[in-house]
Backbone as CSV, one residue per row, in Angstrom:
resi,resn,N_x,N_y,N_z,CA_x,CA_y,CA_z,C_x,C_y,C_z
1,UNK,14.977,-49.723,-37.848,15.037,-49.428,-36.697,16.435,-48.841,-36.763
2,UNK,17.286,-48.332,-37.721,18.437,-48.055,-37.754,18.697,-46.628,-38.205
3,UNK,17.503,-46.500,-38.968,17.462,-44.964,-39.785,17.835,-43.871,-38.439
4,UNK,18.457,-42.797,-38.893,18.921,-41.768,-38.431,20.675,-41.743,-37.947
5,UNK,21.061,-41.286,-36.984,22.164,-40.927,-36.586,22.333,-41.781,-35.291
6,UNK,23.118,-42.833,-34.989,23.429,-43.515,-33.778,25.206,-43.102,-33.534
7,UNK,25.183,-42.777,-32.483,26.699,-42.194,-31.538,27.079,-43.341,-31.179
8,UNK,28.487,-43.722,-31.752,29.416,-44.635,-30.600,29.740,-44.107,-29.843
9,UNK,29.382,-44.178,-28.671,29.861,-43.185,-27.742,31.378,-43.587,-27.045
10,UNK,31.709,-42.547,-26.959,33.301,-42.466,-26.420,33.283,-42.980,-24.685
11,UNK,33.925,-43.143,-24.489,34.418,-44.133,-22.977,35.175,-42.791,-22.111
12,UNK,34.495,-41.949,-21.460,35.409,-40.810,-20.948,35.871,-41.544,-19.479
13,UNK,37.327,-40.990,-19.468,38.125,-41.528,-17.986,38.554,-40.418,-17.128
14,UNK,38.438,-40.715,-15.876,38.899,-39.757,-14.969,40.230,-39.301,-15.036
15,UNK,40.476,-38.319,-14.128,41.955,-38.296,-13.987,42.973,-39.331,-13.017
16,UNK,42.253,-39.893,-12.650,42.675,-41.273,-12.132,42.583,-42.701,-12.826
17,UNK,42.173,-42.511,-14.124,42.704,-43.569,-15.099,41.138,-44.015,-14.933
18,UNK,39.808,-44.364,-13.997,39.093,-44.520,-13.973,37.845,-44.389,-15.249
19,UNK,36.706,-45.305,-15.375,35.716,-44.676,-16.248,34.814,-43.836,-15.631
20,UNK,34.632,-42.950,-16.352,33.774,-41.598,-15.926,32.499,-42.147,-15.960
21,UNK,31.637,-43.001,-15.056,30.103,-43.283,-15.017,29.649,-41.937,-15.475
22,UNK,29.587,-40.872,-14.791,28.507,-39.835,-14.491,28.696,-39.159,-15.978
23,UNK,29.676,-39.085,-16.395,29.973,-38.487,-17.806,29.442,-39.071,-18.720
24,UNK,29.425,-40.591,-18.528,29.254,-41.380,-19.663,27.171,-40.837,-19.841
25,UNK,26.642,-41.037,-18.859,25.413,-40.524,-18.320,25.265,-39.166,-19.270
26,UNK,25.796,-38.133,-18.430,25.591,-36.728,-19.119,25.930,-36.840,-20.615
27,UNK,26.736,-37.315,-21.052,27.325,-37.371,-22.240,26.045,-38.065,-23.548
28,UNK,25.515,-39.335,-22.937,24.141,-40.041,-23.709,23.600,-39.137,-23.407
29,UNK,23.029,-38.637,-22.314,21.627,-37.656,-23.028,21.804,-36.645,-23.487
30,UNK,23.171,-36.053,-23.753,23.633,-34.700,-24.500,23.466,-35.204,-25.955
31,UNK,23.848,-36.328,-26.082,23.735,-36.670,-27.557,22.386,-37.093,-28.353
32,UNK,21.588,-37.511,-27.102,20.028,-38.134,-27.732,19.195,-36.819,-27.719
33,UNK,19.696,-35.649,-26.780,18.958,-34.452,-26.829,19.243,-33.468,-28.115
34,UNK,20.396,-33.778,-28.557,20.938,-33.183,-29.741,20.237,-33.826,-30.988
35,UNK,19.608,-35.184,-30.825,18.597,-35.479,-32.122,19.107,-36.906,-32.633
36,UNK,20.159,-37.218,-32.012,20.691,-38.726,-32.197,19.264,-39.631,-32.201
37,UNK,19.472,-40.842,-32.791,18.016,-41.480,-32.964,18.600,-42.914,-31.736
38,UNK,19.786,-43.009,-31.787,20.398,-43.999,-30.913,21.685,-43.901,-30.514
39,UNK,22.271,-44.622,-29.401,23.468,-44.998,-29.111,24.221,-46.088,-29.678
40,UNK,25.637,-46.308,-29.838,26.220,-47.693,-29.802,27.499,-47.724,-28.389
41,UNK,26.755,-48.966,-27.500,27.636,-48.983,-26.814,29.064,-50.106,-27.086
42,UNK,30.278,-49.779,-26.346,31.404,-50.590,-26.831,31.480,-51.275,-28.074
43,UNK,31.592,-49.663,-28.888,32.403,-49.818,-30.069,33.840,-49.528,-30.023
44,UNK,34.529,-49.747,-31.170,35.642,-49.112,-31.358,36.221,-47.790,-31.091
45,UNK,35.266,-46.837,-31.112,35.428,-45.773,-30.745,35.326,-45.293,-28.988
46,UNK,34.382,-46.305,-28.729,34.392,-46.527,-26.922,35.518,-47.434,-26.419
47,UNK,36.839,-47.854,-27.253,37.850,-48.327,-26.837,37.379,-49.992,-26.336
48,UNK,36.781,-50.266,-26.719,36.234,-51.567,-26.085,37.370,-52.506,-25.543
49,UNK,38.096,-52.765,-26.309,39.354,-53.544,-26.003,40.312,-52.909,-24.906
50,UNK,39.959,-51.840,-24.275,41.117,-51.657,-23.116,40.122,-51.735,-21.668
51,UNK,38.960,-52.027,-22.188,38.162,-51.893,-20.817,37.636,-53.408,-20.187
52,UNK,37.754,-53.670,-19.204,37.723,-54.939,-18.168,36.106,-55.186,-18.465
53,UNK,35.841,-56.520,-18.083,34.595,-57.045,-18.202,33.493,-56.134,-17.302
54,UNK,34.190,-55.605,-16.167,32.940,-55.064,-15.066,32.862,-53.491,-15.522
55,UNK,34.015,-52.677,-16.373,34.107,-51.550,-16.809,33.089,-51.595,-18.300
56,UNK,32.976,-52.686,-18.721,32.107,-53.205,-19.918,30.775,-53.129,-19.468
57,UNK,30.353,-53.677,-18.613,28.738,-53.587,-18.069,28.455,-52.462,-17.330
58,UNK,29.257,-51.508,-16.851,29.147,-50.397,-16.591,28.588,-49.200,-17.299
59,UNK,29.412,-49.405,-18.727,29.255,-48.565,-19.754,27.481,-48.702,-20.181
60,UNK,27.608,-50.184,-20.281,26.032,-51.203,-20.996,24.771,-50.641,-20.031
61,UNK,25.026,-50.709,-19.041,24.253,-50.302,-17.720,23.508,-48.668,-17.859
62,UNK,24.909,-48.093,-17.943,24.566,-46.848,-18.137,24.074,-46.293,-19.081
63,UNK,24.250,-46.592,-20.196,23.533,-46.483,-21.701,22.053,-46.822,-21.956
64,UNK,21.729,-48.017,-21.276,20.608,-48.737,-21.147,19.219,-47.723,-20.705
65,UNK,19.786,-47.070,-19.431,19.002,-46.602,-18.239,18.695,-45.248,-19.355
66,UNK,19.949,-44.784,-20.028,19.527,-43.346,-20.564,18.739,-43.542,-21.845
67,UNK,19.063,-44.660,-22.615,18.256,-45.126,-23.773,16.784,-45.276,-23.419
68,UNK,16.707,-46.009,-22.213,15.368,-46.496,-21.813,14.111,-45.100,-21.459
69,UNK,15.069,-44.381,-20.744,14.435,-42.824,-20.643,13.949,-41.768,-21.891
70,UNK,14.897,-42.021,-22.833,14.951,-41.149,-23.841,13.818,-42.275,-25.072
71,UNK,13.889,-43.400,-24.731,12.723,-44.231,-25.722,13.756,-44.397,-26.853
72,UNK,15.156,-44.747,-26.700,16.058,-44.401,-28.228,16.726,-45.919,-28.007
73,UNK,17.373,-46.171,-29.337,17.702,-47.475,-29.249,19.180,-47.682,-28.687
74,UNK,19.291,-48.780,-28.015,20.988,-49.025,-27.717,21.451,-50.216,-28.276
75,UNK,22.483,-49.929,-29.107,22.763,-50.777,-29.828,24.423,-51.201,-29.240
76,UNK,24.641,-52.561,-28.716,26.358,-52.772,-28.297,26.873,-53.740,-29.402
77,UNK,28.455,-53.066,-29.270,29.140,-53.958,-29.992,29.635,-55.290,-29.690
78,UNK,29.451,-56.152,-30.568,29.861,-57.699,-30.071,30.823,-58.126,-31.030
79,UNK,32.028,-58.296,-30.448,32.931,-58.322,-31.509,33.677,-59.613,-31.278
80,UNK,34.009,-60.815,-32.192,34.627,-61.943,-31.865,34.696,-62.435,-33.542
81,UNK,36.035,-63.568,-33.261,36.275,-64.177,-34.405,35.885,-65.606,-34.500
82,UNK,35.583,-66.228,-33.419,34.867,-67.519,-33.536,33.332,-67.540,-33.182
83,UNK,32.430,-68.537,-33.555,31.176,-68.064,-33.789,30.620,-68.671,-32.037
84,UNK,31.093,-69.439,-31.400,30.685,-70.106,-30.193,30.587,-68.945,-29.200
85,UNK,31.748,-67.996,-29.246,31.822,-67.210,-28.252,31.466,-66.061,-28.611
86,UNK,30.979,-65.721,-29.873,30.293,-64.457,-30.200,28.857,-64.871,-29.835
87,UNK,28.600,-65.774,-30.129,26.755,-66.181,-29.964,26.963,-66.486,-28.372
88,UNK,27.709,-66.981,-27.475,27.820,-66.598,-26.040,27.655,-65.276,-25.442
89,UNK,28.495,-64.171,-26.412,28.253,-62.749,-25.789,26.742,-62.354,-26.319
90,UNK,26.316,-62.626,-27.531,25.091,-62.527,-27.664,24.120,-62.804,-26.351
91,UNK,23.882,-63.987,-26.525,23.024,-64.487,-25.235,22.952,-63.676,-23.663
92,UNK,24.164,-63.273,-23.595,24.642,-62.532,-22.251,24.090,-61.557,-22.330
93,UNK,23.833,-60.744,-23.356,23.345,-59.573,-23.207,22.486,-59.126,-22.076
94,UNK,22.695,-58.020,-21.548,21.760,-57.583,-20.514,20.184,-57.041,-21.076
95,UNK,19.247,-56.865,-20.334,17.965,-56.332,-20.751,18.698,-54.909,-21.125
96,UNK,17.616,-54.772,-22.129,17.676,-52.997,-22.227,18.583,-52.705,-23.374
97,UNK,19.004,-53.813,-24.033,20.036,-53.882,-25.262,19.127,-54.078,-26.392
98,UNK,18.730,-53.372,-27.494,17.871,-53.156,-28.626,18.520,-54.291,-29.797
99,UNK,19.767,-54.031,-30.220,20.670,-54.460,-31.030,21.812,-54.771,-30.790
100,UNK,22.399,-55.675,-31.800,24.175,-56.158,-31.422,24.596,-55.849,-32.867
101,UNK,25.511,-54.933,-32.732,26.706,-54.562,-33.775,27.706,-55.615,-33.990
102,UNK,27.584,-56.817,-34.737,28.548,-57.857,-34.475,29.396,-57.606,-35.694
103,UNK,30.818,-57.638,-35.725,31.727,-57.709,-37.163,32.102,-58.866,-37.720
104,UNK,32.096,-58.644,-38.833,32.530,-59.566,-39.718,33.832,-60.823,-38.896
105,UNK,33.914,-61.927,-38.675,35.116,-62.276,-37.963,36.362,-61.798,-38.702
106,UNK,37.176,-61.304,-37.976,38.407,-60.817,-38.061,39.737,-61.562,-37.970
107,UNK,40.751,-61.205,-39.090,41.934,-61.891,-38.953,41.999,-63.263,-39.699
108,UNK,40.710,-64.246,-38.907,40.603,-65.464,-39.663,40.701,-65.755,-41.378
109,UNK,39.818,-64.552,-41.537,39.615,-64.540,-43.317,38.742,-65.735,-43.704
110,UNK,37.736,-66.239,-42.979,36.882,-67.484,-43.338,36.751,-67.270,-44.757
111,UNK,36.444,-66.383,-45.661,35.705,-66.334,-46.556,34.492,-66.237,-46.752
112,UNK,33.649,-66.028,-47.859,32.387,-65.456,-47.886,31.396,-66.673,-47.035
113,UNK,31.792,-67.738,-47.424,30.795,-69.106,-47.015,30.761,-68.874,-45.986
114,UNK,32.043,-69.036,-45.031,32.144,-68.830,-43.861,31.649,-67.576,-42.966
115,UNK,31.615,-66.717,-43.495,31.485,-65.299,-42.819,29.734,-65.497,-42.944
116,UNK,29.006,-65.626,-44.097,27.663,-66.327,-44.265,26.860,-67.110,-43.212
117,UNK,27.814,-68.584,-42.796,27.291,-69.421,-41.954,27.878,-68.939,-40.820
118,UNK,28.667,-67.995,-40.037,28.932,-67.510,-39.084,27.468,-66.381,-38.613
119,UNK,27.189,-65.858,-39.431,25.893,-64.802,-39.357,24.758,-65.602,-39.204
120,UNK,24.563,-66.723,-40.125,23.164,-67.511,-39.782,23.212,-68.173,-38.857
121,UNK,23.912,-68.801,-38.225,24.156,-69.588,-37.173,23.695,-68.427,-35.664
122,UNK,24.719,-67.386,-35.472,24.258,-66.294,-34.680,22.832,-65.677,-34.709
123,UNK,22.255,-65.836,-35.634,21.154,-64.841,-36.085,20.125,-66.205,-35.598
124,UNK,20.379,-67.550,-35.356,19.305,-68.631,-34.849,19.369,-68.128,-33.373
125,UNK,20.587,-67.735,-32.856,20.390,-67.714,-31.327,20.351,-66.647,-30.479
126,UNK,20.453,-65.439,-31.534,20.472,-63.973,-30.801,19.246,-63.441,-29.924
127,UNK,19.186,-63.043,-29.230,18.001,-62.514,-28.543,17.420,-61.231,-29.093
128,UNK,18.416,-60.479,-29.824,18.387,-59.218,-30.301,18.492,-59.075,-31.493
129,UNK,17.920,-58.312,-32.518,18.213,-58.159,-34.077,19.804,-57.659,-34.326
130,UNK,20.520,-58.383,-34.941,21.888,-58.058,-35.668,22.168,-57.451,-36.595
131,UNK,22.735,-56.317,-36.522,23.738,-55.230,-37.187,24.698,-55.899,-37.985
132,UNK,25.092,-56.161,-38.979,26.420,-56.352,-39.586,27.646,-55.637,-39.630
133,UNK,28.443,-55.631,-38.939,29.695,-54.654,-38.936,30.519,-54.765,-40.131
134,UNK,30.701,-54.272,-41.239,31.665,-54.630,-42.207,32.673,-53.719,-42.508
135,UNK,34.066,-53.942,-42.249,34.849,-53.134,-42.143,36.112,-54.037,-42.618
136,UNK,36.625,-53.955,-43.842,37.097,-54.991,-44.493,38.837,-54.522,-44.204
137,UNK,39.138,-52.953,-44.188,40.591,-52.814,-43.865,40.889,-53.027,-42.161
138,UNK,39.731,-53.200,-41.460,40.379,-54.060,-40.207,40.213,-55.584,-40.198
139,UNK,39.234,-55.963,-40.512,38.822,-57.500,-40.495,40.049,-58.218,-41.639
140,UNK,40.011,-57.752,-42.610,40.696,-58.492,-43.702,40.131,-59.388,-44.564
141,UNK,38.722,-59.147,-44.192,37.630,-60.097,-44.923,36.681,-59.436,-45.901
142,UNK,37.218,-59.593,-47.221,36.126,-59.058,-48.307,34.625,-59.671,-48.255
143,UNK,33.700,-58.968,-48.341,32.605,-59.875,-48.391,31.728,-58.753,-49.425
144,UNK,31.153,-59.485,-50.505,29.904,-58.696,-51.566,28.799,-58.509,-51.154
145,UNK,28.332,-57.886,-52.326,26.863,-57.663,-52.160,25.744,-58.506,-51.928
146,UNK,26.186,-59.416,-52.909,25.272,-61.092,-52.819,25.278,-61.368,-51.625
147,UNK,26.243,-61.876,-50.890,26.509,-62.295,-49.692,25.577,-61.555,-48.363
148,UNK,25.735,-60.386,-48.733,24.922,-59.280,-47.404,23.606,-59.433,-48.194
149,UNK,22.991,-59.639,-49.374,21.660,-59.749,-49.248,21.024,-60.818,-48.923
150,UNK,22.269,-62.037,-49.054,21.303,-63.271,-48.679,20.967,-63.093,-46.951
151,UNK,22.195,-62.536,-46.152,22.228,-62.387,-44.952,20.897,-61.477,-44.630
152,UNK,20.504,-60.529,-45.270,19.740,-59.608,-44.959,18.366,-60.098,-45.007
153,UNK,18.075,-61.257,-45.780,17.021,-62.001,-45.817,16.448,-62.683,-44.617
154,UNK,17.446,-62.897,-43.581,17.144,-63.209,-42.420,16.182,-62.366,-41.149
155,UNK,15.066,-62.427,-40.600,14.313,-61.859,-39.931,14.880,-61.588,-38.928
156,UNK,16.175,-61.765,-38.153,16.911,-61.448,-37.056,18.340,-60.469,-37.506
157,UNK,18.210,-60.462,-38.636,19.471,-59.436,-39.547,18.675,-58.249,-39.495
158,UNK,18.912,-57.192,-38.747,18.343,-55.936,-39.300,18.892,-54.998,-40.263
159,UNK,19.948,-55.031,-40.360,21.030,-54.328,-41.358,22.266,-54.358,-41.168
160,UNK,23.087,-53.580,-41.565,24.455,-53.312,-41.576,24.824,-52.097,-41.317
161,UNK,26.205,-52.002,-40.516,27.165,-50.474,-41.020,28.346,-51.147,-41.968
162,UNK,28.450,-50.030,-42.839,28.983,-49.998,-44.140,30.356,-49.488,-44.022
163,UNK,31.444,-50.079,-43.533,32.536,-49.016,-43.676,33.623,-49.564,-44.317
164,UNK,33.626,-49.351,-46.093,34.562,-50.210,-46.219,35.658,-49.418,-46.998
165,UNK,35.869,-47.829,-46.506,36.851,-46.669,-46.532,36.258,-46.353,-48.123
166,UNK,35.198,-46.321,-48.249,34.796,-45.482,-49.274,33.525,-45.845,-50.085
167,UNK,32.924,-45.646,-51.840,32.048,-46.010,-51.994,32.622,-46.965,-52.984
168,UNK,32.431,-48.191,-52.747,32.643,-49.331,-53.470,31.375,-49.948,-54.432
169,UNK,31.789,-50.716,-55.441,30.988,-51.357,-56.539,29.753,-51.961,-55.480
170,UNK,30.229,-52.650,-54.379,29.406,-53.819,-53.626,28.482,-52.712,-53.388
171,UNK,28.712,-51.643,-52.660,27.845,-50.417,-51.966,26.883,-50.223,-52.784
172,UNK,27.048,-49.843,-54.250,26.209,-49.453,-55.077,25.360,-50.688,-55.563
173,UNK,26.064,-51.847,-55.378,25.090,-52.996,-56.000,24.055,-53.165,-54.553
174,UNK,24.383,-53.013,-53.605,23.540,-53.754,-52.225,22.432,-52.640,-52.102
175,UNK,22.728,-51.389,-52.084,22.088,-50.079,-51.737,21.022,-50.413,-53.172
176,UNK,20.757,-50.736,-54.397,20.373,-50.902,-55.344,19.246,-51.660,-55.492
177,UNK,19.354,-52.761,-54.260,18.439,-54.115,-54.064,18.387,-54.713,-52.627
178,UNK,17.984,-53.469,-52.136,18.194,-54.515,-50.771,16.998,-55.244,-50.006
179,UNK,17.435,-56.179,-49.281,16.260,-57.039,-48.754,15.391,-56.402,-48.343
180,UNK,13.937,-56.679,-48.304,12.948,-56.125,-47.192,13.220,-55.898,-45.809
181,UNK,13.280,-55.037,-45.618,13.427,-55.035,-43.506,14.786,-54.717,-43.489
182,UNK,15.920,-54.820,-44.405,17.145,-54.694,-44.180,18.076,-53.157,-44.409
183,UNK,18.445,-52.762,-43.510,18.648,-51.315,-43.485,20.464,-51.176,-43.413
184,UNK,21.075,-50.218,-44.553,22.442,-49.973,-44.718,22.606,-48.530,-43.898
185,UNK,23.532,-48.778,-42.830,24.308,-47.147,-42.137,25.895,-47.288,-42.394
186,UNK,25.982,-45.638,-42.725,27.291,-45.497,-42.949,28.166,-45.862,-41.592
187,UNK,29.155,-46.225,-41.945,30.278,-46.085,-41.051,31.753,-45.381,-41.125
188,UNK,31.464,-44.995,-42.377,32.934,-44.292,-42.588,32.496,-42.844,-42.621
189,UNK,32.918,-41.991,-41.697,32.094,-40.717,-41.784,32.104,-39.660,-42.545
190,UNK,33.436,-39.993,-43.136,33.704,-38.748,-44.577,32.841,-39.029,-45.644
191,UNK,32.432,-40.381,-46.132,31.920,-40.801,-46.922,30.281,-41.092,-46.647
192,UNK,29.782,-40.627,-45.643,28.305,-40.935,-45.404,27.545,-40.097,-45.956
193,UNK,27.734,-39.039,-46.481,26.882,-38.205,-47.473,26.688,-39.137,-48.602
194,UNK,27.719,-39.586,-49.605,27.419,-40.267,-50.871,26.597,-41.233,-50.623
195,UNK,26.896,-42.043,-49.295,26.276,-43.376,-49.199,24.513,-43.110,-48.781
196,UNK,24.080,-41.782,-47.962,22.983,-41.441,-47.795,22.571,-41.165,-49.119
197,UNK,23.242,-40.752,-50.461,22.380,-40.335,-51.604,22.209,-41.609,-52.251
198,UNK,22.902,-42.637,-52.120,22.794,-43.697,-52.922,21.531,-44.617,-51.964
199,UNK,21.082,-44.179,-50.506,19.620,-44.926,-49.976,20.111,-45.404,-48.687
200,UNK,21.422,-45.012,-48.334,21.688,-45.365,-46.599,20.604,-45.013,-46.039
201,UNK,20.142,-45.468,-44.684,19.155,-45.196,-43.809,19.608,-44.107,-42.689
202,UNK,20.990,-44.372,-42.660,21.861,-43.285,-41.271,22.970,-43.350,-41.603
203,UNK,23.689,-43.412,-40.119,25.051,-43.541,-39.793,25.469,-43.580,-38.219
204,UNK,26.449,-44.970,-38.251,26.907,-44.986,-36.935,28.228,-43.822,-36.908
205,UNK,28.442,-42.932,-36.501,29.505,-42.014,-36.789,30.106,-41.313,-35.520
206,UNK,31.371,-41.309,-35.128,32.219,-41.024,-34.075,31.779,-39.611,-34.402
207,UNK,32.157,-38.820,-35.306,32.362,-37.562,-35.848,30.825,-36.742,-35.185
208,UNK,29.908,-37.636,-35.140,28.374,-36.791,-34.497,28.890,-36.559,-33.229
209,UNK,29.659,-37.323,-32.318,29.676,-36.623,-31.198,29.528,-35.018,-31.058
210,UNK,30.379,-34.144,-32.028,30.271,-32.824,-32.199,29.094,-32.490,-33.396
211,UNK,28.279,-31.336,-33.430,27.436,-31.179,-34.489,26.502,-32.284,-34.804
212,UNK,25.738,-33.041,-33.684,24.957,-33.973,-33.963,24.045,-33.345,-34.905
213,UNK,23.031,-32.075,-34.262,22.313,-32.156,-34.873,22.637,-31.773,-36.508
214,UNK,23.457,-31.114,-36.941,24.189,-31.106,-38.392,23.872,-32.430,-39.316
215,UNK,24.735,-33.640,-38.258,24.514,-34.677,-39.102,22.696,-35.181,-39.336
216,UNK,22.437,-34.949,-38.122,20.934,-35.482,-38.064,20.249,-34.841,-39.490
217,UNK,20.613,-33.452,-39.624,19.584,-32.775,-40.566,20.355,-33.298,-41.908
218,UNK,21.642,-33.700,-41.950,21.694,-34.570,-43.394,21.152,-35.554,-43.744
219,UNK,21.232,-36.242,-42.641,20.084,-37.555,-42.899,18.622,-37.001,-43.588
220,UNK,18.123,-36.279,-42.634,17.043,-35.776,-43.091,16.721,-35.233,-44.461
221,UNK,17.586,-34.361,-44.832,17.760,-33.557,-46.280,17.875,-34.764,-46.979
222,UNK,18.907,-35.420,-47.138,18.988,-36.739,-48.075,17.242,-37.446,-48.290
223,UNK,17.240,-37.774,-47.072,15.926,-38.756,-47.010,14.688,-37.738,-47.634
224,UNK,14.760,-36.484,-47.389,13.500,-35.742,-48.356,13.829,-35.071,-49.316
225,UNK,14.887,-35.350,-49.996,15.062,-35.263,-51.433,15.766,-33.936,-51.661
226,UNK,16.292,-33.277,-50.398,16.735,-31.854,-50.783,18.326,-32.201,-50.989
227,UNK,18.298,-32.047,-52.046,19.665,-32.511,-52.637,20.497,-31.186,-52.377
228,UNK,20.336,-30.005,-52.293,21.513,-28.986,-52.554,21.594,-28.898,-51.112
229,UNK,20.696,-28.743,-50.230,21.123,-28.800,-48.686,21.949,-29.955,-48.210
230,UNK,21.504,-31.183,-49.077,22.702,-32.175,-48.246,23.759,-32.327,-48.806
231,UNK,23.918,-31.621,-49.946,25.386,-31.465,-50.829,26.349,-30.837,-49.584
232,UNK,25.558,-29.404,-49.211,26.103,-28.637,-48.945,26.938,-28.695,-47.331
233,UNK,25.859,-29.432,-46.578,26.015,-30.197,-45.384,27.019,-31.023,-45.406
234,UNK,26.661,-31.963,-46.322,27.946,-33.333,-46.333,29.324,-32.898,-46.795
235,UNK,29.532,-31.540,-47.866,30.909,-31.389,-47.724,31.480,-30.682,-46.479
236,UNK,30.748,-29.999,-45.989,31.260,-29.547,-44.449,31.439,-30.376,-43.460
237,UNK,30.566,-31.453,-43.184,30.603,-32.378,-42.482,32.015,-33.148,-42.679
238,UNK,31.928,-33.507,-44.304,33.312,-34.409,-44.355,34.446,-33.814,-44.194
239,UNK,34.859,-32.313,-44.100,35.988,-31.962,-43.555,35.966,-31.950,-42.114
240,UNK,35.123,-31.589,-41.402,35.116,-31.787,-39.801,35.825,-33.295,-39.743
241,UNK,34.837,-34.088,-40.243,35.745,-35.497,-40.049,36.997,-35.933,-40.325
242,UNK,37.454,-35.498,-41.376,38.589,-35.479,-41.613,39.786,-34.720,-40.500
243,UNK,39.238,-33.561,-40.000,39.902,-33.133,-38.805,40.094,-34.087,-37.804
244,UNK,38.620,-34.531,-37.369,38.693,-35.436,-36.192,39.042,-37.054,-36.588
245,UNK,39.475,-37.373,-37.671,40.276,-38.360,-37.622,41.560,-38.446,-38.405
246,UNK,42.617,-37.086,-38.023,43.548,-36.803,-38.352,44.799,-37.585,-37.820
247,UNK,44.343,-38.268,-36.768,45.073,-39.021,-35.595,44.094,-40.107,-35.163
248,UNK,44.345,-41.286,-34.566,43.870,-42.476,-34.342,42.698,-42.482,-33.577
249,UNK,41.593,-42.498,-34.068,40.517,-42.595,-33.277,40.312,-43.452,-32.109
250,UNK,39.787,-42.833,-30.607,38.759,-41.565,-31.110,39.574,-40.671,-30.299
251,UNK,41.152,-40.271,-30.372,41.915,-39.350,-29.639,41.768,-37.927,-29.951
252,UNK,41.154,-37.711,-31.094,41.115,-36.357,-31.363,39.788,-35.984,-31.153
253,UNK,38.306,-36.843,-31.148,37.225,-36.621,-30.287,37.194,-36.310,-29.202
254,UNK,37.834,-37.015,-28.684,38.312,-36.709,-26.794,38.788,-35.549,-26.814
255,UNK,39.542,-35.353,-27.580,40.286,-34.144,-26.959,39.442,-33.018,-27.072
256,UNK,38.797,-32.880,-28.103,37.842,-31.739,-28.583,36.678,-32.047,-27.613
257,UNK,36.177,-32.955,-27.172,35.068,-33.129,-26.218,35.373,-32.549,-24.888
258,UNK,36.892,-32.507,-24.690,37.287,-32.228,-23.401,37.594,-30.625,-23.179
259,UNK,37.769,-30.360,-24.173,38.212,-28.605,-24.781,36.944,-27.811,-24.560
260,UNK,35.523,-28.668,-24.757,34.112,-28.180,-24.927,33.982,-28.340,-23.396
261,UNK,34.383,-29.254,-22.728,34.075,-29.294,-21.008,33.033,-30.400,-21.052
262,UNK,32.808,-31.398,-21.774,32.014,-32.460,-22.107,32.562,-33.524,-21.499
263,UNK,33.726,-33.811,-21.387,34.566,-34.781,-20.361,35.381,-34.699,-19.523
264,UNK,35.888,-34.956,-18.688,36.783,-34.382,-17.590,38.011,-34.918,-18.116
265,UNK,38.542,-35.457,-18.828,39.938,-35.463,-19.471,40.137,-36.198,-20.736
266,UNK,41.097,-35.617,-21.653,41.350,-36.015,-23.135,41.498,-37.554,-22.756
267,UNK,42.157,-38.075,-22.131,42.450,-39.568,-21.988,42.411,-40.748,-22.899
268,UNK,43.249,-41.693,-22.973,42.832,-42.626,-23.650,44.087,-43.978,-23.229
269,UNK,43.633,-45.133,-23.548,44.491,-46.044,-22.987,45.011,-46.649,-23.990
270,UNK,46.364,-47.099,-23.378,47.393,-47.331,-24.446,46.999,-48.797,-25.163
271,UNK,47.294,-48.627,-26.474,48.457,-48.752,-26.964,47.944,-46.708,-27.439
272,UNK,46.462,-46.301,-27.216,46.601,-45.485,-28.227,46.825,-44.379,-27.240
273,UNK,47.597,-42.957,-27.699,48.127,-42.035,-27.115,47.237,-40.777,-27.184
274,UNK,47.272,-39.941,-26.399,46.269,-38.650,-26.684,46.769,-37.845,-27.871
275,UNK,45.689,-37.594,-28.780,45.930,-36.487,-29.576,46.903,-35.305,-29.496
276,UNK,47.424,-34.824,-30.293,48.596,-33.784,-30.542,47.432,-32.342,-30.169
277,UNK,48.289,-31.412,-29.650,47.188,-30.176,-29.475,47.142,-29.751,-30.560
278,UNK,47.610,-29.825,-31.821,47.693,-29.029,-33.346,46.274,-29.814,-33.785
279,UNK,46.356,-31.187,-33.430,45.280,-31.728,-34.068,43.982,-31.621,-33.840
280,UNK,43.922,-31.170,-32.133,42.785,-30.740,-31.331,42.058,-29.349,-31.722
281,UNK,43.362,-28.615,-31.960,43.052,-27.061,-32.163,42.532,-27.072,-33.658
282,UNK,43.128,-27.991,-34.719,42.467,-27.384,-35.724,41.242,-28.275,-36.031
283,UNK,40.905,-29.361,-35.480,39.212,-29.546,-35.288,38.426,-28.959,-34.896
284,UNK,39.074,-28.065,-33.636,38.335,-27.151,-33.096,37.776,-26.009,-33.889
285,UNK,38.641,-25.461,-34.578,38.268,-24.589,-35.823,37.394,-25.034,-36.841
286,UNK,37.453,-26.384,-37.000,36.008,-26.643,-38.160,34.975,-27.342,-37.814
287,UNK,34.844,-27.436,-36.263,33.690,-28.013,-35.527,32.639,-26.576,-35.336
């Protein structure tokens, strides 16, 4: 269910600072019509931490409507560092959500045994399949391939977003021996091509707001065994990703989307600040 490119949609704002709901709908249709397999709402790229509950509900509702019309997967980010509140958030997911992207518990560093117990408990309560979000440079919690392999055997854990900051030994070990039905997707934009080469199913990539079709082609090329085409695309898109992440995500992406007329403002909410003109110009040249 995670195969292909999934877009962790930005949350555009109006000039008065409100969530631009109409633009979310247009942007969501645009991404899916460019070949994306699904959308991810309320991720880091969507500035979920800066949205109030009503705004989060608006984003989910809008994305669910678009995904239903296009028959695409809607995944919703669910973040929490305690099991009870995370389970509650999963139970409260509205109709139309097809999967939940759940971050490894952050800051507490509960150890691998705690991470396993956390996800096994969530898997018993969730109404939708789970995708584990492994991003240790944000959570502070290392988790090895054996732990993910154990979790991947649970029927309600469909896969994971792997964002370890590069291709590490655990990525190689995990992709070399995946549980049946458990899919790994890349989450570090610059490293998605080598992860696909190792057997990843796709990617959840902020960079794919731009050149969506090229990222879709990259996945298809690796899956088809067209190594020459995949390498060429991968190198080019890695340079684009580097430009888009030159300043804190999603500031540059929003700047480029605004410059292309796809969102009404490039605005972000504090503590983020808008991207510099130089960073946006550089990214536009690489787009």
